[in-house]
N, C-alpha and C positions, 0 to 999 in steps of 0.2 A: 503491499499500501502507499501510495509517495503520498506526501501531507502538501499543500500550497501555502506558505505561510508568504499574504499580503502583508505591507504596512502601509500603513498611509505617512507617505511624505512628511506630514508637515509633525507629526506624534514622531517618527523619526531621526527626524532634524532635530527638536528638545531630549530626547535622548540619548542623542549620539553614535546612534545605531546606523546612519549615514555618512559618509564622509564625500566631501567634494569632490577630490579629482581622482571620485570611480566610476565608468559608468555602470546603470544598471538596466534593468528591463521594466519599462513604465504604462499604465493604464493611462490614457487620456480622455477626456469626457469636456465637448466645448461649452463651453456656459451661455455661447449668445444660441445655437443650434442642435444641442444635445447630442451633434457627432463624437463618435468614439474610435479610437483608435491607437493600437499598441508600440512600440517604439524600442530598441535593444540596446540604443542609442539615446539614455534616459541621463540626466548628471542634474544632481541637486544644485538647487535653483536656479534652472533654466525653463524656458518653456518652448511650446512648441506649437506649429502654429494650423488651425485646422484647414484641411484640403476642403472641405463646404462653404466657409465664409470667411475663412480669415482669421478669426480669430486668434490672439494667443492664448495659450493653458499650461497651466503649470501639469505634473501629473497628478491622479489622483488615486495612488497606488505606486510603488516602487516594492520593487526585490533583486536581491544579488542573480546576476547572471547565469546562466546555467551553462554549462561545457559548450551546447550545441547551438550556441546563438550567440554565440562570439563571434561569426561569420560574419563577411561584410556583405554577402549578401542576403536577407532572410526571407523568409516563406513571404513577405508580401513583398519583395523588391529590394531594390537598393535604398538607402539614408536617401531622404531628400535635402540636402545640406541648404536648400535657401528657407525653408521653412523650420530651419533648429538654429535658439539664442546660440546654444553650444560652440557650434558650427563659427557662425558666424562674428562669435570671438575672437575663432583659432584661426579664421580664416582659410579652414581648410575643415574635412570629413573630421568630425568627431568621431567617427567611429571605429577611426583606425589609430587612435592614443593610446590605446592602453595594452 
């Protein structure tokens, strides 16, 4: 039996469980259009942009990456650099940062 542990990003930050310089798997939900997406290139303190309406959103949940999720091309395709604040701050694809 595999247990999925999901941590609220804000609670984990307060407890010190997540660190800023590590990539995580994140679940996002847009507050404007209720769009949902997942990303294996999620970073504490950085938002991603909704594909549907363009609203910037913080992850609702974050968890450590599994070994199979470290690949650059995930099951949903290549990480979209233009819609990621971490990529914009680095000036390159953040999924190649760890």
